[in-house]
C-alpha positions, 0 to 999 in steps of 0.5 A, spaced: 508 463 455 511 464 461 509 458 465 509 461 472 503 465 469 498 459 470 500 459 477 498 466 478 490 468 479 488 474 476 486 480 480 479 478 483 478 486 485 478 488 478 474 482 476 468 484 481 469 491 479 468 489 472 461 486 474 459 493 477 452 496 474 451 503 473 446 503 479 451 499 484 454 502 490 461 501 490 465 499 496 470 496 492 476 499 488 481 503 492 481 509 488 479 516 491 473 520 489 476 526 490 479 530 484 486 532 484 489 539 486 489 543 480 494 548 481 500 543 481 497 540 475 497 547 472 504 549 474 507 542 471 503 544 465 506 551 464 513 548 466 512 542 461 510 548 455 517 552 457 521 546 458 519 540 454 518 533 456 525 530 455 527 524 459 530 524 466 536 520 469 533 513 470 533 514 477 528 520 476 529 528 476 534 530 482 530 536 484 524 532 485 528 526 489 531 531 493 525 534 495 522 527 497 528 525 501 528 531 505 521 531 506 521 524 510 528 525 512 529 518 514 536 516 517 541 515 512 536 516 506 536 524 506 539 525 499 536 525 492 541 519 491 537 515 496 530 515 491 528 512 485 522 515 482 518 509 479 511 508 475 507 508 481 508 504 488 507 498 485 513 498 481 517 500 487 515 494 490 516 490 484 523 492 483 525 492 490 523 485 490 527 483 484 533 487 485 534 484 492 532 477 492 535 471 489 530 466 487 535 460 488 536 462 495 532 467 498 525 467 501 520 473 503 515 473 508 509 477 507 505 480 514 498 478 512 492 480 511 496 484 505 495 487 499 495 481 494 500 483 489 506 482 494 505 474 494 504 475 486 510 478 485 514 473 489 511 468 485 512 471 478 519 471 480 520 464 483 521 467 490 519 462 495 514 466 499 510 465 506 505 469 509 505 471 517 498 471 519 495 476 524 490 474 529 483 476 528 482 476 535 487 481 536 483 485 531 489 484 526 494 488 530 501 487 528 504 482 532 512 482 532 513 476 536 509 472 530 513 476 525 520 474 529 517 466 530 516 466 522 523 468 520 527 462 517 534 461 515 532 463 508 528 469 510 531 475 506 525 480 506 519 482 510 514 486 507 509 490 511 504 495 509 502 500 514 497 503 514 495 496 512 491 494 506 486 491 507 485 492 515 487 499 516 492 497 521 498 501 523 505 498 526 506 502 532 512 506 534 514 501 539 513 495 535 517 498 529 522 499 534 521 492 537 522 489 530 528 493 529 531 490 535 529 483 533 532 484 526 538 487 528 540 482 533 540 477 528 547 474 526 548 473 518 546 477 512 541 482 514 534 481 513 531 487 509 524 490 511 520 493 505 515 498 508 509 499 503 507 506 506 502 508 500 497 510 506 502 514 510 499 520 509 492 518 511 493 516 518 489 517 524 493 515 530 498 519 533 503 513 534 504 510 527 511 507 526 516 507 520 521 502 520 525 506 516 526 511 522 529 505 526 532 500 522 537 501 517 535 495 512 529 498 510 526 500 503 520 504 503 515 504 497 510 510 496 506 514 491 501 520 490 496 516 488 492 515 494 494 521 498 493 526 493 488 523 488 493 521 483 492 514 481 492 515 474 498 519 474 502 513 476 508 516 480 511 513 486 518 512 489 523 507 492 527 510 498 533 505 500 540 505 502 546 504 498 548 499 495 540 497 495 538 503 491 543 502 486 540 495 484 533 498 485 535 503 479 538 498 475 532 494 475 528 500 474 532 502 468 530 496 464 523 495 466 521 502 465 527 506 463 524 512 467 518 515 470 514 520 467 517 526 466 510 530 467 508 526 473 515 527 476 514 535 475 507 534 479 510 531 485 516 536 485 510 542 485 507 538 491 513 537 495 515 544 494 508 546 498 508 545 505 502 541 507 500 539 500 501 532 501 496 531 507 491 537 504 486 532 503 487 528 509 482 532 513 476 529 508 478 522 509 478 523 517 471 526 516 469 520 512 472 515 517 468 518 523 462 518 519 463 510 517 465 509 524 458 512 527 454 508 521 458 501 523 457 502 531 450 503 530 449 496 526 450 489 528 456 487 524 463 486 527 468 491 524 476 493 525 477 500 526 482 503 521 488 507 524 489 509 517 487 508 509 480 509 507 478 501 508 474 498 513 473 490 514 467 488 516 465 480 518 460 477 514 454 476 519 454 468 518 461 468 516 463 463 511 465 464 504 467 471 502 468 470 495 461 467 494 459 473 498 462 478 494 459 475 488 452 474 491 453 482 493 455 485 486 450 480 482 444 480 486 444 486 491 448 491 487 454 492 492 461 491 490 465 489 496 472 485 496 472 478 499 477 478 505 480 471 503 484 474 497 488 478 502 490 472 506 486 466 509 486 469 516 481 474 513 476 469 510 469 470 512 470 478 512 469 483 507 474 489 505 470 496 504 472 502 501 469 508 504 470 513 499 463 513 497 458 518 500 456 516 507 449 515 505 451 510 500 456 507 505 450 506 510 446 503 505 451 498 502 452 496 510 445 495 511 445 490 505 451 486 507 448 485 514 442 482 511 446 477 506 
């Protein structure tokens, strides 16, 4: 066995989900409850019947990649050659880390609270990693000064999720520009920014920033999983400049050869219809409005999300969030995710997904408040 596996904890999110009972209120797993837009699956199916489902090039179907690049139109990333289709966004994160960092020399900084996979991937690859803790006092807003202060001589990559899982916070345009200026003014080898934009299409504020729009050493990871309720389709992509994209494609080719041809065709259809990528976003915006109304009427401290479909609430008595999450699922019929797994700065908090019906969300919050 790979000895590194012994140092990496299994997913607590999945472990808590496995304890769910049929009658439980599920505010845990980050998966849409909406159904996907059937017309795109039907169009892709008709195409597959006519054309078959052969391999695409390792980087993916050129026409699909061209549509993705043109849609986002990031400076220097506007061509099909800048896109690698992956098996979900998590593979995009993995191959970017593996392709661009040297375990013998480099270090990765993860801006926390953050999705746990970033640090686990670094651990698996033997890459030194540190967290940059955002402050609860500021509502976990992105702090460019804290990120800049954490950069060390070995830092070669900074990972930012925006909108963030778990807090829903976004980096503003002004802060993205400030961070780009800080990184651009440094001497020596450039520091890569890996911007996980998987919740980009579920953003509720007007000033959300994108690092790829202002910083040339940015890799973007994204997918259709959350925006279009296609978690099980497993189609994502990495956007990156040359020569990073060539290295990413090379690693991807050995990891999965190619992404699913059928899944890529669904993506082709979605990106071919204006507005389809954000068609479901209005439903999430309505859910968020209802969630905020429920939370404002209660007594729990919470972080108002700028994006995603999560909201973080502070346990009324603070304390051990892991123990509280187990107590909730075992004895109170509520699945919620402990803040500690996203970084020590979120200890004493719970992450709640708000894709459940609002009456269930309200009852779940009532039980959490009574804990």
